C-alpha positions, -999 to 999 in steps of 0.1 A, spaced: 0 0 0 11 35 -6 7 67 14 -23 87 4 -13 121 -10 -40 148 -10 -21 176 -27 -19 165 -64 -40 134 -66 -76 135 -79 -102 140 -53 -135 121 -50 -167 126 -30 -176 96 -9 -201 84 -35 -175 85 -63 -149 69 -41 -174 41 -33 -181 36 -70 -144 36 -79 -137 10 -52 -168 -11 -59 -183 -8 -25 -212 11 -9 -210 44 8 -218 28 41 -189 4 37 -166 34 35 -182 49 66 -179 16 85 -142 13 75 -137 49 88 -154 40 121 -131 10 124 -100 33 118 -91 16 85 -97 47 64 -91 84 73 -119 108 77 -110 139 56 -118 175 67 -151 188 57 -144 215 31 -173 237 19 -198 211 31 -182 181 13 -155 157 23 -130 151 -5 -111 118 -6 -79 111 -25 -86 87 -54 -58 65 -41 -80 54 -12 -99 32 -37 -68 10 -37 -68 8 0 -105 -2 0 -98 -29 -26 -69 -41 -4 -93 -44 26 -119 -63 6 -93 -87 -8 -79 -93 27 -114 -101 39 -119 -125 11 -88 -143 23 -104 -146 57 -86 -118 76 -108 -100 101 -110 -62 100 -88 -61 131 -62 -82 113 -65 -60 82 -59 -30 104 -28 -47 119 -16 -56 84 -20 -19 73 0 -8 103 27 -33 97 30 -24 61 36 12 69 66 1 90 78 -24 65 76 -53 91 76 -82 67 84 -108 93 53 -98 113 32 -97 81 44 -132 71 36 -144 107 0 -131 105 -5 -146 71 9 -179 83 -16 -179 112 -44 -173 87 -30 -201 64 -30 -225 94 -67 -216 101 -76 -222 65 -58 -256 65 -77 -266 96 -110 -256 80 -101 -276 49 -94 -306 71 -127 -302 89 -145 -298 56 -129 -330 43 -141 -349 74 -176 -335 69 -175 -346 32 -164 -381 42 -191 -384 69 -219 -371 45 -207 -393 17 -208 -423 41 -243 -414 53 -255 -411 17 -241 -445 9 -256 -460 41 -290 -445 32 -288 -458 -4 -281 -494 9 -305 -494 39 -338 -511 38 -371 -493 39 -381 -508 72 -352 -490 91 -348 -453 98 -329 -434 72 -293 -432 84 -291 -395 74 -322 -386 95 -311 -408 123 -276 -392 124 -290 -357 123 -315 -366 151 -286 -379 172 -299 -415 171 -269 -428 151 -233 -421 160 -214 -406 131 -177 -408 132 -148 -399 109 -121 -425 105 -93 -400 114 -110 -379 141 -80 -364 160 -81 -367 198 -66 -333 202 -98 -316 189 -122 -312 219 -144 -290 197 -150 -318 172 -186 -316 159 -189 -353 153 -211 -371 177 -198 -404 190 -162 -398 180 -149 -402 215 -145 -365 226 
């Protein structure tokens, strides 16, 4: 990110800045309340924003798409201004670890759902549907590799 110069760069009203960044006006105001964007002085009844803030808004949106919270985005912006790449990599590494854990959890869910669908397809009509029974808590559902170090495991009957 670059510093936002106000002297020679084009100036936008909040509506034009929002359009340039592809967000709503309320998003800009929310980012201002969160301290992610500056609040310019009110000159002649209008606030004028440097056009370069559109890049910062797009940065914030992309970071959110990668799963960073707004607090983390603010931290990234602060770190970037100081050029602290080690800290930036550390924060991104933490986010990557969280994404990898989610992927692992989603793969377990996929495996469990796939198994339930197969069980349902091969069950007789005189027994309860395994999918409904599992959702009702009547049938224990487990994943073959449910790690014991996960006390928050959502799988009923996996031993946690």
